[in-house]
C-alpha positions, 0 to 999 in steps of 0.5 A, a space after each residue: 492526500 499529501 502525508 509526512 513520517 520522519 524516520 530517524 536512522 543511518 545511512 547503512 540502514 535498510 527500512 522494508 515497507 511491506 505493502 498489502 491490499 485486498 486481503 478481502 478477509 471476511 470472505 470465504 475466497 480469502 486464502 488464509 492459510 496464505 494470509 497467516 504466513 504471510 503475517 508469519 512472515 512480516 513479523 520475522 522481517 520486523 524482527 531481523 528490522 526494527 524499524 520496518 513500515 506496513 502500509 495497507 493499500 485497501 479492501 481489508 474486508 469486502 462488506 460493502 461496495 461503495 455503490 451497495 453502500 448507496 443503496 442499502 442508504 437508499 432503501 430509508 432502512 431503520 436505525 436498528 439495520 443500520 446499527 446492524 451493519 455497523 456492528 458488524 464493521 466494527 466487529 471485522 475491524 477487532 478481529 482484523 487489528 488483531 490479527 494485525 496488532 504487531 504491526 501498531 505504531 509502524 502503519 503508514 496508513 490504509 488507503 481507502 478501498 472501494 469496498 468499505 462500510 461507511 458508519 451513521 457517525 460517518 466514518 468509513 469502515 476503514 476510517 474505523 480500523 486505522 484509529 484501532 491501529 493508532 494510524 489514518 485513512 489516508 484517503 483513496 490516493 495519498 502523495 507520501 513523503 518518507 524523510 530519514 534522518 540520518 543520525 550518523 556524524 556530518 549527514 543529511 537528512 533524504 526524502 522518498 516519495 510513494 505515491 499510493 492509490 488503491 487503483 483502477 483496473 481494466 484489460 486483461 493483459 499485462 500491459 494494461 496493468 502497468 498502464 493503470 500505474 504508469 498514469 500515476 507516473 504522469 501525474 507525479 513523475 518524480 517519485 520514487 516507487 509507486 503502488 496500487 492496488 484493485 486489480 489483485 496483480 502483483 509485480 514491480 516493474 522499474 524505471 528509469 526518468 532523468 532530472 536536472 541536479 544542481 551540483 559543483 559546476 553547473 547543473 548536472 543531468 541524474 538518472 532517476 530509477 523507480 518502481 511501479 507496483 500492483 500490490 497484490 492480494 489474498 482472495 482467490 478466484 478459481 475455486 470449485 463450487 465458488 462464484 466470483 468476479 473472476 470466473 464471471 469475467 473469465 479473468 486469469 488467478 491472481 498470483 496471491 501476496 505480496 511486496 517487500 519494499 527494502 529501502 536503503 541509500 549509499 553515498 556518490 563520491 565522485 566528481 568532488 560530489 558528497 550526495 545520498 543516493 536512493 538504494 530500492 529494491 522490491 522483493 515480489 
């Protein structure tokens, strides 16, 4: 999907963007205390920065994986049984929407994960949740343009580009999870940030590219900073007496939580130019 949001602000403003994913809120392995602490922190950031933006990167719940959905559909279950499954997904979404209700109006959207019930009506549980939050599903992969419309006198608008995907996973090393996000950069090479979820890792890696820029006196080459990010998780892996895919696959435990991306700007007035430069800092 391709989406854009216009944000009215000053060049001196800081706009936090908080992505979160893989909450798996309906499972015993969800770290509920950490999730509630995260929500508390989000409220505090929003109180300091009223234009804070939020983004769901998928798998808010565990019911059900898409492979399980296909099996259930192929089983030709009674309509009343399907209705009960629909009711479970709707109940979970009602509860979750109450928990994140303070984000309403500030949600960029909801990325589809690999867990999500498909209702009898044909909509996904993610679409149902997004509707309850007055937002939208962004599909599995989204190119998102944040169009900052500056209200400072004489300043113009400025775009920040993000690539968001629930993602893929594979491999046991730190390098393998970085490489998965870097694949997005090969497809969309000039974005400002790339956010992927799915493997429950939480980190941000700065990278840079060189871009040609039109300037006085001809074309110049400018360096552009980019961030490769994994959005984190709130699902525990190793709990005594609790089976999990983490135990079964002998994966390392994830550093639970999320990221805070602070988007700011500064002016480059060197050599007769007057350009607005994106200044992103990521707190892990």
